[in-house]
N, C-alpha and C positions, 0 to 999 in steps of 0.2 A: 308692409310692417316697417316701421322705423327701428333704426339700431338701438334705441333704448328699449324698446319692447322686445327686440330679439334678445339683448343681453340679459333682461329679467329672465324670459322663459329659458334660455341657456345655461343660466347660472348653475340650476340643481345639476344637470348634466355635467356640466365641468367640475363642481365639487365632487360628484361622485366618480368620475374619472380620475381625480388628483387622489382619491382614498383608495384606487385599486392597488397601487404597488407602494412600497416603503422600502427603502434601505433601514437596514438595522444592524445592531451588534449583539452578538451571542453573550449571555449572561451565564446561564446554566442548561444541561442536557439531562434528560431521564430516557434511558434507553428500555425500551419495550418493543412489542410486536410492531408498534409504529413510534418511532422516535419522536419525543415531543420536547420542545425548547422554550426556554424563557430568552426573550430579546429586549432590548431597548431600541425604539424606533428614534430616528436622528431628532424628533423635535422632544426626546426625554421622556416620551410614552412609552412606560412597561408593559409588556404582553407576556403572559405567561399561558401555557397549554397550547402553543403553536405547534401544529404537526410539521415534522420535517420529511418533505417526500424526496425518497431517493431512487436512482435508476435502478432496476432489477439486477440482482448479483453483486452489486456494489454497496458497502455500507461504511461508516466512519463513526467516530465519537470527537466530532470537533471540540477544540479547546475554547473556553472563555475567551472573549476578544476576536473570535473570527467574525468576519461580516456576513450578513444576509440579506437577500431580496425576500420580502415577503408579500405574499398576494392576499388580498381580501375580496371574497367573492360578492359581486355587487357594490363594492366599496364599503360594505358592513365590516367594522372592525372588531365586531365581536368574535370573529371566528378566521383567525388567520392561519395561511400555509406558508411554511418556509419553502421556497420554490428552490433556492441556490443558497449553499453556505459555503464560503471560500476563505482563506486564509493566506494573507499575501505575505505573512512573517515568515512561511515556511515553504512557499510556492518556488520549485525550481525555475531558473531563469535562463538555463543553459541548454535549452531545447532547440533544436532546428526546425525548420518548416516540415510538418508531416510527421513530427513525432510525438510520442506521448510517455507519460510516466504515471506510476502509482507511486505515492510518497506518502511519508509521514513527518513529525515535526523533529525526529531525531536523525534524519537525515538517510533512513532505510529507503530504497526505492526500487521499483524495477522499472527500467529505463528501455522502450522500445526504440532503438535508435537508428539510423540510415544505415550503420554497419552491421547491425545485430542487436540481441538483447543483452541487457547489462543488470544483473542483479548486485546490487550493493547493500550489504549487510550492517554497515555504519559500525563494524567493530562487534557486532552481535552474531551468535549463532544463526545459521540458517537451517531449519530442520523441516523435514519430510515425515509426517506421521500417517499411520492408518493406510499405508499403500502395500499390498501383498507382492509388489515388484515394481522396481524403478528401472526404466530403460533408457538409455543413452544410445540412439540409434544414428551413430557417427563413425567414420573411417578412423578418427582419433579422439581419445578423452585424454586429454592432458591435465595432469595434476601437478601444482607449483609448490605444494605443501607435502606434509606426511601424509601416508594412508594407513589407517589403523583398523585392523580386522580384530573384529570383538565376536566371532561366531565360532571358528573352529580351530583358530591358531591360539588360543589362550590370551588374546588381548596383543599380539605382538604388532610392531610395526611392519610396513613393507621393508624400511631399510634393515630393521632386526632380520626379518625372513631372509633377505638377501645376504646380511653377514652369516646366518647360520648355514645356509647353502653354499656359499662360497667357501667356507670353512671345513665343509664336513668331508668325512673319509668313508671308507668300505673296507672290510676286512678282505684280505687277499682269498683267492679260491683255494691256493694250495697249502693253506693253514699259516702264511708267513703274516707279516705284520700288516697293518694298515696301507690302504692305497695314500696315494698324495693326495691333498685338495685339488677340485678342479683347477685346471690351468686357464679355463675362461668363467670369469665372474658372471652372475647373473645381472 
């Protein structure tokens, strides 16, 4: 078989392979049971109804302008699947080899570092909900800010409770005046 005949026979196969994967830019997201996205392929070809497959246990709502790799089964462009959506605009670049990070576009992140896990709230609150108990199984629980009790102390802070304890007095047993405040503070 000469090369010209081979090229003619291989041309449909080559076109099909070229149609299997495409780079795209995300233009819209519709979140349902299966997230469906709208993308523009690099050749300017718009595709709507592209299913976005995500790993089990992880989900996100990517912003318009994120980049995607879209696959087309058998090279058929009528049914695309967004295999990966990434966004270089917000990707942390300070990770060391072996580290991983869950992050968003606001700088919030859970960074699994070589030295431990760092949760960065990016100036926003970190809230634990619907947990009957939160346990810290550690020999030292260190808090660098204020601790506020909202259950049985009437909303006092730890420093407020400390001030109350350090100034408290008791009546004398013999009916005399009150005792002096504790000589050792809390």
